[in-house]
N, C-alpha and C positions, 0 to 999 in steps of 0.2 A: 521367310524361313530360310535358314542356311541349308544348302544342299550338300553339306558334308564334303567339300573339297572340289566342287565343280563349278566355281564361279567364273569359268572361262568358256569359250565357245564349246558347244556340246561335242561329245566324242564322235557322233555320227558324221559331223561336218569334216572331220579329219580323215575319213576312211573312203577308199574306193569301193566300187561295186562288189568286187570279189570278197573283200573283208566284211562287207555288210551282209553277205549271204551266209556267213558262218552261223550255225545255230547252237544254242546252249541248252534249251529246255523243250520238252515235248510231252504233252498229255495225251495218252492213247484214247481216253474216253471222249474227250472233247475235240481232239486233234488240234488244240491250241499249241502254240509254240512261242519261244522267246529267242530272238537273235542274241548272239554272244555280246555284241556291243551294248545292248540294252541291259543285260545281266551284269556286265562290268560296271556300268554307271550306277545301277541300283545298289550293288554290293558296296561300292566305294562310298556312295552317299550315306548308306546305313552306317558304315564304319565311322564316318565323320560325325554323325549324330551320336552314335554310341560313345565315341571319345568325348564329345562335348557335354553330353547330358546324362550318361549312365556309368561310365567307368569311374571308380573311386579315384580321388586325387593321388593317393599313394601309389596306385598302379601306374598312372600316367607319369608320375615323378620318376619311378624306377626305370621306365623305358626312356624317358627324356635324358636321364643322366648318362646313358650310353652313347649319346649322339652329340655331334659338335654344336648344333644350334638348339639344343635342349628340346623344350616341348614343341616348338615349331617343327623341328625335324621329326620328332616322334609322331606327331599327328599326321604329317605328310606321309611318312613311311607306312603307317597303319592304313591310311586311305588307299595308298598305291598298291600295297600287297593285297588288300581286299579287292581292288579293281582288277588285278591281273591274275587272281587265284585260279580262274578257269581257262587260262590261255591254252592249257593242254587239250581243250575241246576243239581247238583249231588244228586237228590232226586227223589223218585218215582213220586211225584206229578208233576214234570216237565218232566221227561224223558219219561213218557208214551205217550206223545203227538204225536210222529211220530213212527208208528208201526215198520218200518224196522230198525230204529236206536235203538228203545227199544229192538227189538229182538236181536240185536248184544250185547247189554248190558246183556240181560238175558243169552245169551250164555257164558258170563263171570261171571255168578253167581249172577247177580244183578236182582233178581226177582221183578216183579211189576205187579199190576193189569192194565188192559187197561184203557184208559181215560174214556171210556163209563161206565165201571163198577165202577170206582172211583167216577164218577158223580160230582155233584156240590161241594162236600167237597174239591176238588182241590183248590177252591178259598180261602180256609182258609190258604193255603201255597203258596202265590205268591213267586217266587224264590228270590226276594230281601229280604223279611221277613225271608224266610227259611234260606238264607245265613247268615243273621244277627244272628239268633239263633244258627246255626252250629258254626259260628266263635266265638260267646260268650262262648258256651259250651267248645270249643277247648281251649280257653284261660284259662278257669277255670280248666279244667281237665289236660291239658298238661303243663300248665305254672303257675298254682297256683294263678291265678288272683282272686280277690274278685269279686263276681257278680255285686256289685255296681260300679265297675270300668270299666266293659267291654263296656257298652252301648255307652259311649262317643266316642269310637273308631268304634264299629260295626255299628253304625247308618249310617255311610257313605255307608255301604253295603246295609242296609235295605232301605235307601232312594234313591238309585241310579236310580230309575224310577220316581223320582220327588216328592214323598210324604213319609217322614219318618213315620215309623209305629207308631201306637198308642198302649198304654198299653193293651187295651182290645184285640187287634189283636194278640199281643205277647202271652198273656195268653191263648187265644183260640187255638193257634198253639201248645202250650205245651200240651194241652189236646188231641191232635191228632198226636201222635208221628208216627203213621203208614204212615203219609204223608211225613215224613222225612226218614224213614227206613221201608221197608216192614217187618212185623212181621215174626217170625220163623227163620229158619236156615239162610235165606238170610240177616237177620238183621245185623249179624256180618260182612258180606261182605260189606254191605252198610257203616257201621261204619268204617271199615278198609279203604275203598276207600276214604271216606270223610277226615279221619285223614291223610291218605297218601298224598292226594292233598294239604291239609293245611300244613303238615310238609314240603313237597317239596317246596311249595311257600315260607315258612319261611326261608328255607336254600337258595333257589335260589335268592330271592330278598333281602337277607341280614338282616332280622329282628330277626333271631333266637337268636342271642347274645344280642339283644337290648330289648327284651320283658321284661326281669326282671327289667331293668332300667326304663321302662315305667309304671310299675304297680302303682307307686305313683303319676303319672302325673294327673293333672286335666285340661283337655283341655277346654279353653274358648269356649263358644258357637259360636262366630264368626269363630274360627278356625275349629270347626266341620262343619260349613256351607261351608267354603272354601274347605275343603277336600272332602266333598260330591260333590260339584260342579266340582272339578277336576276329580273325578271318573266318573261323568256323561259325561263330555267332552271327556275323554279318551275312555270311552265305545262307545260313538257315533262315534268317529273316527275309532276305531278298529272294529266296526260293519259295516262299509261301504265296501261292497264287491268290489267296484271299486278300493279301496285302499288296502284292505286285501282280496284277492280272496279266495273263498271257495274251499274246497277239492272236487274233486281230483285235479283240475288244480292248486290250490294254494299249493299243497303238494310239488311241485318241488323245490321251493326256500327254502334256509336255512333262519334262523331267521334274520341274519344281512341283507341279500339281500332283504328279504321281507320288512323289516322295512325301509331300505334305499329307495326302490322304492316308498313306500307309503308316506314317509315324503317329498320326492322330488315332488311327485304329489300333495300333500296337499299344500305345499308351503305357509305355514302361515307366514304372515309378523311378524317381531319381534316387541316387545313393544318399545315404546319411552323410551329412556334413556336420560332424560333432564340433561343439564349441567347448573349450576346456572350462570346467566348472571352477569358480573361485570360491573363496570363503573356507571355512573350517570343514574338517571331515564330518563333524556333527551336522552342520548345515546341509552338506551334501547327502548324507544318509537320511536325514529327516525329510528332505524334499523328494527323494527318489523312492523311499521304501516305507513311508508312513510308520515311523517308529512309534510304539506305544508311548503313552504319556509317562514321563519319568525315565524312559529307557536311555541308556548311555551307549555310545559307540564303543565297541569292544576294542581292546588294545591291538589285536591282530588286524582289525579293519583299519584302524587309524594308521598303523605302521605300513600297511600295504599302500594306502593312498599317499602317504608321505614319501615312500620310496618311489612310487610311480612318478610323482612330481619332481623328485630329485634326479631321476635318470635323464641324462642328456639326450639319449635316443631310446625310444621304447623298444623293448626286447622281450626276453623271457623272464617271467616272474613265477616262482614256485612258492605257494602258500601252504605251510604245514601247520595245522591247528586241530584241536579236538573237535569232536562232533558237537554241533550246536553253537559254534562260535561265529556263525554268520559268514562262512567262507563264500557262499554263493553271492551274497550282497557285496562282499569285498571285491569279488571278481568283476561284477558288473560295474562297480564304481571305478575300478582300475581300467576296465575296458573303455569307459567314457573318456578318461584322461589319455590313454594310449591312442584312441581313435583320433582325438583332436590333434595330437602331436604327430601322428604318422600319416594322416590322411586316409585311414581306413574308412570304408563306406558301409560297414555293418559288423555283425557279431555272429560267430558260430559257437554254440554251446554244445560240446560233445559229452555224452553221458554213456554209462556202460550198457544200459539195456533200454528196450522200448518202453518199459514201465517207467523208468526214471526219466526218459525223454518226455513221456506224456505228462508226468508230474511237473516237469520244469516248464513246459510250454505256457501254461497260464501265468506262471510267475514272470516269464519273459514278456508276455503281453502286458502285464501290470506295469512292469518297469518301463516298457516302451511308451505306454500311455502317460507317463510322468516325465518323459525325457525331453528336454528342450531340443528343438530341431526335428523331433519326431512327432510328439504330441501336436495335433493340429495340422499335420501334413500327411502326404500319402507315401507310404513305403511298403515294400514287399516283405512278407514273412513266410516261413515254411517250417513244417514239422517233417523232419527227414528220417523216416523209417518206412518199412514196407507196409505198415498198417495205418499210416497217417490219415488216410481218407476216412477211417472209421472213428477218428477222434472228433468228438462233437465240437470242441473249441475250434479246431482247424476246419472242420466241415462248414462251420458258420462263416469263416473267412472266405472259403472257396465259393460259397453261394453268392457272395457279394461281387465277385471278380468279373462276372460277365464273360463275354466271348471275344476273341480277337478277330477283328475283321476291318477291312479298310473303310474309312469314312470319307466320302467325297466332300471336299472343302466348300464346294459351291452348291451342295444339295442338302435338303432336309433329311434327317434320319427318319426311318419309320417310327410311328408313334410308340410302339412297344420298346423299341431301341432307345428312343429319346428318354422314356421314363426310367429305364435301367441306368442310362448314363447320368441323368439328373440325380437319381438316388445315390449313385456311386460317387458323384463329385460334389454333391451338396454339402457334405461334411467330410473333410479330408480324413482318411482312415487307413488302417493297416489292412492290406489285402493279400490273399494268396493268388498272385497274378496268374491268369490263365496260361500265358505263354511260358511262364517260369514254373512249369510242372513237368513231370516225367523224370525218369531216372537219370538223364544226362544234363538236364537244365535246372532242376529244382534247387541245387545248391547255389545257383547264381543269385537267388533272392538275397536281399540285404541282411535279414535277420533270420537265423535258422537255429532251431533246437533239434538235436537228433542223436543217433547212436554214434559211438566212437568209430564204428565201422566206416561211416561216411568219411571220416578223416583218414583212417588207415588205407582206404581205397586210393588215396593220393600217393601212396607208396607202392602200389601194385601195378605192374606193367599191364596195361589194359587199353582198349580202344577208347579214343576221345579223352585220354588222361589229361590233356591240356586244359579241357574245360573244368575238370576238378581242381586243377592248379589255379586257374583264373578265379574260381569261386573262393578259394581260401586266401589267395594273395590279396584280395581286397577287403579282408575282414580282420578283426581281432578274434583270435581263437582261444576259447576257454576249454580246458580238458579237466573234467571232474573225475573224482575217485581214481586217481592215477595209480594207487596201490593195487587196484583190482586187475591189472593187466599182466598176463604171464609172459614168459620169454618169447613165445611165438609172436604174440601181438606186439611186444616191445621191439622186435626186429623191424617191424613196419613203422611203429611209432617213431623210433629213433631216426629212420631214414626220412620220414615226413618232416620231422623237426629240422633236419639239416637243410631241406629245401625251404621250409618256412623261414629259417634264418637267412638264407640267400635272398628270399623275397622281402626281407625285413618286416615280416609279419609279426606283430606283437602277439605273444602267447602267455596265457595265465594257466598254470597247472595247480590243481587243488588236490590235497590229499590229507587224510588224518595224520599220516606220517609216512616217511619213506626211509628205507635203508640208505645209509650215507653213500654206498656205492651206486645205488640207483639214482640218487640225486645228482651225483657227479656225471653219470652217463647222460642224463637229460641235458645238463648244462653243456657238456662237450658236444653232444649231437647238434644242439642249436647254434652254439657260438663257435664251434670248431675246436681243434686240439690245442689252440694257443692257451686256453685256460687250464689245460691239463696239468701243466707244471706249477701252477700257482698254488699258494698255500692257503687259499681262501677258506677251505673247509678243514684246516688242520687243528682248529681249536677243539673245544669240548664237543665230542661227536654226538652227544645226546641232549644238546641244548634244545629247548622246546617251550613254546611254539617257535617257529622259524620262518622267516621270509627271505628268499634268495632271489636276486635279480642279476641279469647279465644282458648287455646289449648285443646285437648281432656283430659278428666279426672277431670275437675272442678277447675283448678287454676283461680285466679282472672283475669277477662278480662282486656285487654288493650284498652284504648280509645284515639282517636285522633280527634281534632277539626280543620281540615284544613280550612283556610279561603276560602271564595267563590271566584271564578274567577272574573275577572273584569267585566264580562258580567252580566248585571242585567236589569230587565224590570219592569216598574211600569204599572199595569193594572187597569184601572178604571172599576169598576164593578157596574152595575145598573140593577134593575129589569125591565122586559118587560112583559106586559100583554100577556097572552097566547091566542092570536087572530091572525089568519092568515092575515086579512086585515091590522091590525096594523103592523105586521111584514113586509108585502110588502111595506107599506108606509114608514116605517123606512129605509128599505134597498134602496128604490128609492132615498131617501134623502141622505143617507150616500154614495151612489155610484154615485152621480151626476158627479163626476170627474173620475169615474172608480174605480177599486179596486177589491180585491179578498176576498171573505167572506167564512168562514166555518160555517155551521149550523149543529150542532150535536143534533140528536134526540135519545131518549132512546129506541125506538122501530122502527122496519121496517115499520110498518103501518104509524107512524108519519112521517118517512122519505118520503114515497111515497106521502102521502097527501100534505105535504109541497111542495115537488118538483112539483107536478101537478099545484098548485096555482102559484108558482113562475114562472113556464114556461109560463102560460097563461098571466101573467102580465109583465114579464121582458124578455120574449123570450126564446124559448127552447134551442137555441144555447148558452145561457149564464148560463145554469144550468147543473151540473153534479151530478149524484147520485152514492153513494158508500155504500154498506151494505153487510151483510153476505149471503144473498140469491141470489147469482150469481153462475153459474156453475164455476168449478175450473179455466178453462182457462180465462173466462171473469173476474173473481175476480183478477187473476194475471195481466190481462191487465189493469184493473182499477187501481191497485197499481202502475203499470208502468206509466200510464197516469198522475196520481196525482204527482208522482215524477218528471216527465218530465215538467209538467206545473208549479208546485209550490215548486220544490225542491230548494236546496241552489243556490244562484246566481252564484257561480263559476262553477256549474255543469249543468246549463240549461239556455238557452236564449229564451225559448218558453213561458215564463210567459205571460198570457193575458194582453194586453194593455188597453182594455176596462174594463167593469165590468163582473165579473164571480162569481158564487155562487156554492159551493159544499155542497150538503145536504147529510149528512152521519150518520151512526149509530156509535156504539162504535169502529168500525174498524179503525176509524181515531185517536183513543187514543194512539195506541201502535206502536212503531217501524218504523213509517213512518217519514222521515225527510222532512216534508212539512211546509210551512210558509205562513200565511195568514195575511191580514191587519186588519180584524175584525172577532170576534168570537161571535156567538150566540149559546147558549147551554141550553138544558133542565137541570134543577136542578138535580144533582147527588151527591153522597158522595163527600166530599170536596177533598179528595186525588185524585179522578178521575177528578174532575173539574180542579184541578191544573195541572193534566196531559194534559187536553184539552187546558188549557192556554199555555202549552208549544208549541203549534202549532201557537201561536200568536206572531208576530214580532220575530220569532225564529232566524232570521238572520239579520244582519245589511244591509240595503239597502240605501247606501249613508250616508253622514254625518248627524247625527240626524234624520235618516230615511227619508231624504228629497227626496228620489226616490219613495216614496209612495205617493199616492194622498194626497193633503193637509189636507182633513178632517180626514184622517186615519193615520196620523203620530203619534198619541197617541194611544197606545194599549188599546182597550176596549173590555169588555166581557159583553154581554147582557144575563141575566139569565132569562129564561122563563120556560114553562112547569109547572107553578104554578099559582094558584089563589092567587095573592098577596093582594087582597082586603079583604080576609077573616080575621076573628079575629086571627086565627092561619093559616099560609100559608098552602094551600091545594095542594099538588102535583097531577098531572094528574094520572089517574088510571094505565096507562101503566107503568109509572115510579115506582109507588108503587109496582106493580107486579114484576118488575125487581130487585129493590134495597131494598124494605121494607120502611115503613113510617118513622121508627125511624131514620135510617141513613140519610134520606132526611131532616127531621126536624132538626137534629143536624147540618147538613151542613148549612141549612138556618140560624140557630141560630148563628153560629160562623161567617158567612158571613155578618150578619146583620149590624154591624158597617160600613162595606165597602159598602154595598148596600145603606145604608142611607147617607153615607158620601160623595158619588160622587167623584168629582175631588180632594176634600180635604183629602180623606181617601182611596187612591188606595191600591190594593194588591201589595206588593213589592216582586218581585221574584229575588233571592231565599229567602230573609230574612224572609218572612211571611209564608213560606211553613210549617216548623215544628211547629210553634205556632198554626197555624190553624188546622193541623192534630192532634196535642196533645189535643187541646181543643175539637175537634169534637169526638175523641175516648176516652177521659179521663172519669173518674168517676164523675166529678163535674157536677153541673147543667149547662145548657146552655139555652139561650133565656130569654125573660122577664117573669115576674111572671105570667102574664095571659096566657102563653103558657104551664105552668107546668102540669096542669091536663091532657091535651092532650099528652104531652111528656111522662108523667108517664104511661099512658095507652099504648102508642106506644112502650115504653121501655119494659114493661112487655111482650108484644106480641113478641118483638125482642128476649128477653131472652128465652121465650118458644121455639121459632123457632131455636135459636142457640143450646139450650139443645137437641132439637129433632135431629138436624143435627149431633151433637156429638154422641148421642146415636146410631143413625142409622149407622154412619160411623164406630163405634167401633165393630159392629157385625162381620165384616170380617177383622178387623185390626189385623195385626201381633202382637203377644205379645212382651213384652220388652225383653231385653237381660237377660238371666238367669245366675245363678251362675256358675262359672267355674266347669267343671266336670259333670254338669247336662246334660244328653243326650237330644238330640233334639226330643225325642219321642213325637208325637202329635203336632209337630211344626206348621203344617198348617191344623190341624184338623178342621172340620166344615168350610172349606174354600169354595172358589167359583169354584174349579176345574181349568180348563185352563182359561187364560185371555190373551187378546191382545189388540192392539190399534184399536179396532173397536168401533162404537158407543155404542154397548153393553158393551164392555170392559171399555171404558172411563166412562160410567155411574156408574161403580163400585167405582171410586175414585173421581167423581164429583157428586154434588147433582143436577143431571139433569135427566129428564125423557128420556126413550128410544126414539130415533128419527129414521125416515126412511131416508135412502140415496138411491138415484136413479141415473141411467145414462140417460141423456136427449139426445134424438135423434129427428129427424123430419120425419114424414110420409108425403110423397109427394102425390099429387093428384092421381097418378097412383097406389098408395098403396105401393110403394117401400120405404125403409128406408135409411136415409143418415145422416151424421153428420150435425151439425148446419151450416147454410149457411153463417154466417158472420165471422167465425174463421180466424184468421191471420195465415200466413204460419209459419212453425217452423223455428228453427235456420238454418236448411239446405235448407231453401226456398221451402220446400215441401208443397203443398197446403193441408190445413186441412179442408177447407170449402166445404160442399156438397159432401163429399166422400161417394160413394154408399156403403151400408152395405148389402150384400146379405143375404136373410133370409133362404136360403136352403143350404148354405155353410158357412164354417168358415171364417170370415173376415180376411183379411191380418193382419199381426202384426201391421203395421202402422195404418190401418183403425181402428182396435180394440183399439189400444192405444189412438188414437185421440178421439174415442167415450168415453173411460173410463176417459179421461181428462175432460169430461163434467159431472162429478159427481156433484150432488146437494143434500144437506141435506134439506129435507122438514121441514117447520116450525112446531111448537108445536101443531098446529091444527090437525096434523096427528099422534099424540101420543095417548096413552090410548086406549079406546075402538075403536076409529076411525081407529087406526093403523091396526087392524085386517081386517077391511073392505077394507082399502086402499091396503093392501098386497094381499088380495083375488082378487081385481080388477087388480092390476099390474101383477099378475101371469097369467092372461088370455093371456098376450103376452109372451108366453114362446117359445124361440128359442133354441132347443137343440144344434145346432151347435155353438151358442154363449155362452149360459149359462151352458153348460156342461163342460167337462174337456178339450175340444179341444182348447179353447181360454183362456189362463191364464188371460188376461186383463179383460174379461167379465164374467168369470166363477162365477156363483151364484149371479150375479148382477140383480137387479130389473130394468127394462127398462121403462122409461116414454116417450111415443111417443107423441110429439106435432103435431098438424095439420099444414097446410101450413100457417096459420095465427099465428102460435106458441101459440095455445091455446089447452086446453083439459079439461075434467072433471074427478074428482077423489073423491070418497067417499063423494059425496054431495057438493063438492066445485068446483068452476070454477077456473082454473089456466091459467094465461097469463104470457108469458115470453118475454122479449126483452133484447138485449144487453145493452140498455140504462138504464133500470129500474130493471132488474133482474126479480125475480118471484113476481107476485102479486096474492094473493089468496082472492077470495070473495065467499060468500055462493051462491050456484047455484040458489037458489030461489030468490036471490036479484041481478039480472043482472046489475042493475045500482047502486048497493050499494057500500059501502066502504069495505076496506079490512077487512077480519075476524081476 
């Protein structure tokens, strides 16, 4: 086995006794320790193996291009930086922390004050910063480097704990040299030991003869980030005592056996090595996606594949096409081509919500199981959002992954361990690798489906940001539903795209359609301003469908205008007065012969109010509710029910034969393949209304839709939620709060010809999609003259809101890519610290207020607690309903997981000042056996206990929950009132 760059005499043989006495690791419980030289060898060896066996080809290539001797230099540099990353531990400021180990060093001439005497000044010299300074001084003094050239290399040492040092910190340390070397006679010994360690590493890791050639190098900032990230990963692995045992036990193995045992125990899956598919687009889609018999590849899919093959360098591709045109499959096909050409080692599929991420995950697994180079081999996959562990598909993969531990190369594994390993390796498979879990490492898996937040975090100044960059730098990135992201999120997305372009990461952006201005912003963010002056988008602004592609670096974009598929729908659009009696009367008339109607409201309050009236008049059995305020398991069950009842005709036979109405919020807009006979929608921005129309007559049901009720064979959309009788349409207050008045008025303005034209002026899908979107989001006026004063006022308010969003988002936004050679000093200065996919974390990249998330259980009449009584069994037929949750003991893993699967995000009534009161009340139910460290599923969770009637009070509100309607909130002082 290669030992990652140490095929020379071992490091120890190059060191004197004083240098050998320096320590790097200590375990207080076992009193085990690790000398610095040993950790240096371990870290460097791991870095070499990561480079050879784990880093994607594209990442290695990017680093190699920055150095004179290409990949040979790149690997040598990575191994060396990993080897010297902890040189800052050879300082008094660090070494004084453990008395007995410090005494040993004192015995070898390395004098130092105690940690107590040194006091808070030690904080001026964290060992990463100290190491950066020592390494920089060594390069200047021993190898003649100019001080301006050292930082681009040494920052990987200074930033290996997640935050590259700032200039002020560097300056402050130079003013306290006593933290680096104890003054007096011992100072020379300290300097000698530091130099000896660095000299030995230079010889041992093979850089001594290369340093002169690197003096003129200017490392691009993306390369500095990748090297820093590789050092971090190498350090984390080499610091795991299960893999690299501490002394004295760990002293018995030689370097090669120690590394072999650790690497076998770690067992990291290799990156994907894609092979470019040949043959026609039809052959490609047939082999990857199991096209139904007789199905044809859609023109948009064919155009995307052809353009990907035509591009000399993979880059950014934007695919704009109607709903149901197979954009997801097109993106995965393009990703395969891009990966083969770019050396990407995986795919990250970014989606707008956890629900859409969950829906995408099994589709990603299906694709991977048919993908050459993946099917039949072992690769890592991950579902990246905060509730991924509750997803049964992902949980199954985690169960296979086993535990990370060192495996002795000359010893038999325990019997139970052997069985696990044999099962895991008997048939190569996709795994959720145990080491590649956790909020900072999970995105390093090869194939990831997750929320867009995970990508936006790469543009947020935060600790260990380099790891997020390494994670995306080695993948093809797919961004779905790009039209769904507001100005605040777009500020982060555009900055992330600029870094992805610098990493030459292939990106595929999917959207039903984009405003021309937004399309140009995405292209310019990725490729640079060089494309800004080009006339590539000066043609017909509303050509549709549209595929746009641009390579990194600013060459002119390529544009294709594939024809629309043969599928088309004409939708008659008409206004409907916002009155529930009128709605009920209209639906009674339309559903006289049966039929399925989708009513989409813009707020949960309007959903529940509407559903209540419809049930009273049309029968509760004929009305289904869907919105975001359901516990997780109920929300998933709602999605499954909608697909079972209203999915494609070839996949379900359970469609209601009588009349049925689904009243839903925006959850019905995205990623559900459901099909209705009639649509009623609150007014919303026009691109979202077109998304909603995509749920109308989505599939063919008989010739000319003659399997639908006679009155409903023509697709119609009734637009309500507006006072249409006012001089200027007045959207209801809830809609204005969600979308803003300006976007709603622009939508009404561009729809006006269709609203007034009735059957003579239907909306033609897909032909009218782009013209409507470009008109709504363009800079020209919209609407009649007598609307303009109100439109101007609303537009000014919109501009102020958008400027405010952009200004607030920019506070923690990562800076742009700096000039080559400029060190990453202060790269994440004034950042947010740690960040993750929690409500608080997501609030940093979304313009949303903090919200409370609770785990919902039921308190029975006898005071006991149990899971909710209506839950369906899991896939293994285990009963989840009414599972008793002991209050004086830790629940079983199954019971705790079931409870955690009933997470619920409370609505915005519980944000702001009310949040503090709500938390205080929720914390009155504190169960140490649940919320402590004994139960990973329930640790630190807030518990909301409903009574036997599934009701409770919280912070001045009455809460009522049911599996039919989800959560309903009313003010406690208004027992009969409407939802707050």
